[in-house]
C-alpha positions in Angstrom: 10.6 7.4 -1.5 11.0 3.8 -2.5 7.9 2.9 -4.4 4.5 4.5 -5.4 1.4 2.7 -6.7 -1.8 4.2 -8.0 -4.5 1.6 -7.4 -8.1 1.3 -6.0 -6.9 -0.1 -2.6 -10.3 0.2 -1.0 -12.5 -1.0 -3.9 -14.6 2.2 -4.1 -14.0 2.8 -7.8 -11.5 5.7 -7.3 -7.8 5.4 -7.7 -5.9 5.8 -4.4 -2.2 6.5 -3.7 0.0 3.9 -1.9 3.5 4.9 -1.0 6.3 2.8 0.5 8.9 5.1 2.1 12.3 4.3 3.4 12.6 7.4 5.6 9.4 6.7 7.6 9.9 3.0 7.4 6.4 2.2 6.3 3.7 1.8 3.7 1.1 4.6 3.6 -2.1 5.1 1.7 -4.0 8.3 0.8 -7.6 7.4 -0.2 -9.3 9.4 -2.9 -12.7 10.8 -2.0 -14.6 12.8 -4.6 -11.4 14.0 -6.3 -9.5 14.9 -3.1 -7.0 12.7 -1.2 -7.3 11.9 2.5 -4.5 12.4 5.0 -1.9 9.6 4.8 -2.8 6.4 6.7 -0.2 3.8 7.8 -0.9 0.4 6.4 2.5 -1.0 7.7 5.0 0.7 10.0 8.0 -0.9 11.6 11.8 -1.1 11.9 12.3 -2.2 8.3 12.7 0.1 5.3 10.6 -0.9 2.3 12.6 -1.2 -0.9 9.9 -1.8 -3.5 6.2 -2.6 -3.7 3.7 -4.0 -6.2 -0.1 -3.8 -6.0 -2.3 -6.6 -7.5 -5.0 -9.1 -6.5 -2.6 -12.0 -5.7 -5.1 -14.3 -4.0 -8.0 -13.8 -6.4 -10.5 -12.5 -3.9 -11.2 -9.3 -5.8 -9.3 -7.1 -3.3 -6.0 -5.4 -4.1 -3.1 -6.9 -2.1 0.4 -5.5 -1.7 3.7 -7.4 -2.1 6.8 -5.5 -0.7 10.4 -6.2 -0.2 12.3 -4.6 2.6 16.0 -3.7 2.8 18.1 -6.4 4.4 15.3 -9.0 4.3 15.8 -11.8 1.7 12.0 -12.4 1.2 8.9 -10.7 -0.1 6.1 -9.8 2.3 2.5 -10.1 1.1 -0.1 -7.8 2.7 -3.6 -9.1 2.0 -6.2 -6.6 1.0 -9.6 -6.3 2.7 -11.4 -4.2 0.0 -12.3 -1.7 2.7 -10.1 0.9 4.4 -11.1 3.8 6.7 -9.8 7.3 6.3 
């Protein structure tokens, strides 16, 4: 596991789990619903391995965004939030 964030990624008032994993080469979320977490859902999958990730509202729109760095890539990738995710 590279990085884990606990944040309200879908803006429903409940803290969700967001995990960037090197092994599966992706960023996954598990949404909290009434105290239980949903099955993992891929936000980003690809050929690159995430090294670290930060969750915050970078663009000021009220939705949580993600910023991630990937092994072997000399840049930070920003993933804009939409405030709504499906299970």
